[in-house]
C-alpha positions as CSV (number, residue, x, y, z in Angstrom):
1,X,0.0,0.0,0.0
2,X,2.7,2.5,1.0
3,X,5.0,1.5,-1.9
4,X,2.1,2.0,-4.3
5,X,1.5,5.5,-3.0
6,X,5.1,6.7,-3.1
7,X,7.2,4.8,-5.7
8,X,5.3,4.9,-9.1
9,X,5.9,8.6,-9.8
10,X,9.6,8.8,-8.9
11,X,10.1,5.6,-10.9
12,X,8.2,7.0,-13.9
13,X,10.0,10.3,-13.8
14,X,13.4,8.7,-13.2
15,X,14.1,10.5,-9.9
16,X,16.9,8.2,-8.9
17,X,17.7,9.9,-5.5
18,X,14.0,9.7,-4.4
19,X,13.7,6.0,-5.5
20,X,16.9,5.2,-3.7
21,X,15.6,6.9,-0.5
22,X,12.4,4.9,-0.5
23,X,14.1,1.6,-1.4
24,X,16.6,2.1,1.5
25,X,13.8,3.0,3.8
26,X,11.6,0.0,2.8
27,X,14.6,-2.3,3.2
28,X,14.7,-1.5,6.9
29,X,10.9,-2.1,7.5
30,X,10.6,-5.0,10.0
31,X,6.8,-5.5,9.6
32,X,4.1,-4.7,7.1
33,X,0.4,-4.5,7.9
34,X,-1.5,-6.4,5.2
35,X,-4.2,-4.5,3.4
36,X,-7.4,-6.2,4.5
37,X,-11.1,-5.7,5.2
38,X,-10.2,-5.5,8.9
39,X,-7.6,-2.7,8.4
40,X,-10.1,-0.8,6.2
41,X,-12.7,-1.1,9.0
42,X,-10.2,0.3,11.5
43,X,-9.5,3.2,9.2
44,X,-13.1,4.1,8.2
45,X,-14.5,5.5,11.4
46,X,-11.6,8.0,12.2
47,X,-11.6,9.0,8.5
48,X,-15.3,9.7,8.6
49,X,-15.2,11.6,11.8
50,X,-12.1,13.7,11.1
51,X,-12.3,14.3,7.4
52,X,-9.2,12.2,6.8
53,X,-8.2,11.0,3.3
54,X,-8.6,7.3,2.7
55,X,-4.9,6.5,2.2
56,X,-3.9,8.5,5.2
57,X,-6.5,6.7,7.3
58,X,-5.1,3.4,6.2
59,X,-1.5,4.4,7.1
60,X,-2.6,5.5,10.6
61,X,-4.7,2.3,11.1
62,X,-1.7,0.2,10.0
63,X,0.6,1.9,12.4
64,X,-1.8,1.5,15.3
65,X,-2.5,-2.2,14.3
66,X,1.3,-2.9,14.4
67,X,1.8,-1.1,17.7
68,X,4.1,1.5,16.1
69,X,5.5,4.2,18.3
70,X,5.8,6.7,15.4
71,X,5.2,7.5,11.8
72,X,7.4,9.1,9.1
73,X,5.9,11.6,6.7
74,X,7.3,13.4,3.7
75,X,4.8,16.2,4.1
76,X,6.2,19.7,4.2
77,X,7.6,20.7,7.6
78,X,5.7,24.0,7.3
79,X,2.4,22.1,7.9
80,X,1.4,21.2,11.4
81,X,1.0,17.5,12.3
82,X,-2.5,16.6,11.0
83,X,-5.1,16.4,13.8
84,X,-6.0,12.9,12.8
85,X,-2.7,11.4,13.8
86,X,-3.1,10.1,17.4
87,X,-0.9,12.0,19.9
88,X,0.7,8.7,21.0
89,X,2.3,8.4,17.5
90,X,5.5,10.5,17.2
91,X,5.6,12.0,13.8
92,X,9.0,12.5,12.0
93,X,9.0,14.7,8.9
94,X,11.5,14.0,6.2
95,X,12.0,16.4,3.4
96,X,13.0,15.0,0.0
């Protein structure tokens, strides 16, 4: 799910540094939450209540399902941490 969101465009536009960054990051991932009906159900209620985009809701639900302590985002550092990310998840912003 995450690879599908972030890799196609850098691959298509041949942005080698960005592809390398993501491939290095993904090689260090120790656990992946499978996309499932259960994960979708965990994502749906918060998304509906907070106006969250579907893919964002799935990322947060996956992090919570796996017991993650934090999340990494490539969103601009000028933007505040979105209100729909639970406070118990530490958010680290990475600029590409």
